[in-house]
C-alpha positions in Angstrom: 33.6 108.9 28.4 35.1 106.0 30.4 32.8 103.3 31.7 32.8 102.0 35.3 33.5 98.3 35.6 30.6 96.9 37.8 32.8 94.0 39.1 34.7 95.3 42.1 37.2 92.4 41.9 38.5 93.4 38.4 38.3 97.2 38.4 41.3 99.3 39.4 41.4 102.0 42.1 40.7 105.5 40.9 43.3 107.0 43.3 46.7 108.1 42.1 48.6 107.2 45.2 48.3 104.0 47.4 45.4 104.0 49.9 46.9 101.3 52.2 48.8 101.9 55.4 52.4 103.0 54.5 54.4 102.6 57.7 57.6 104.1 56.1 55.9 107.4 55.1 55.4 110.5 57.2 52.9 113.2 56.7 54.6 116.5 57.8 52.7 119.7 58.4 53.7 123.1 59.6 56.6 123.5 57.3 57.7 127.0 56.4 56.1 128.0 53.0 59.6 128.9 51.8 61.1 125.4 52.5 61.9 123.5 49.3 62.5 119.8 48.7 66.2 119.9 49.2 65.8 121.5 52.6 63.2 118.9 53.6 65.6 116.1 52.4 68.4 117.6 54.5 66.3 117.9 57.6 65.0 114.3 57.5 67.9 112.7 55.6 70.2 113.1 58.6 68.1 110.3 60.3 68.1 107.8 57.6 67.9 107.0 53.9 65.0 108.7 52.0 63.1 107.1 49.1 61.0 110.2 48.2 60.0 113.6 49.4 56.9 115.2 48.0 55.9 118.8 48.9 52.2 119.5 48.4 51.7 122.7 46.3 48.8 124.9 45.4 48.0 125.1 41.7 50.0 128.4 41.5 53.2 126.6 42.6 53.3 127.9 46.1 53.9 125.4 49.0 51.0 124.5 51.3 53.5 123.9 54.1 52.9 120.1 54.1 55.0 117.2 52.7 55.1 113.4 52.5 58.5 112.0 53.5 59.1 108.4 52.4 61.9 106.5 54.2 63.6 103.2 53.2 63.1 101.8 56.7 59.9 102.0 58.7 61.8 102.0 62.0 63.5 105.3 61.0 60.2 106.7 60.0 58.8 105.8 63.5 61.8 107.4 65.2 61.4 110.6 63.2 57.8 110.7 64.1 58.7 110.4 67.7 61.5 113.0 67.5 59.5 115.7 65.7 56.2 115.2 67.6 57.6 115.3 71.1 57.2 118.7 72.7 60.3 120.4 74.0 59.8 122.4 77.2 
């Protein structure tokens, strides 16, 4: 059993992914469950260079319909957020 370090300054975070604000990363929801990583890369890659795409899956391997899209540039991330969150009438 691992022990908890009582000193908050020296102990590491227990989270697997960063917990700070990541301005170049988008959280995307409402994706079709059939959409794979290559299709997400194609959709967002036409706007700028991608660092990483991570589709969130259930334990059985099926998509939850959400993804994290990590861009090289935070300005492109902001533009994609604006493009895909603006309603079209």
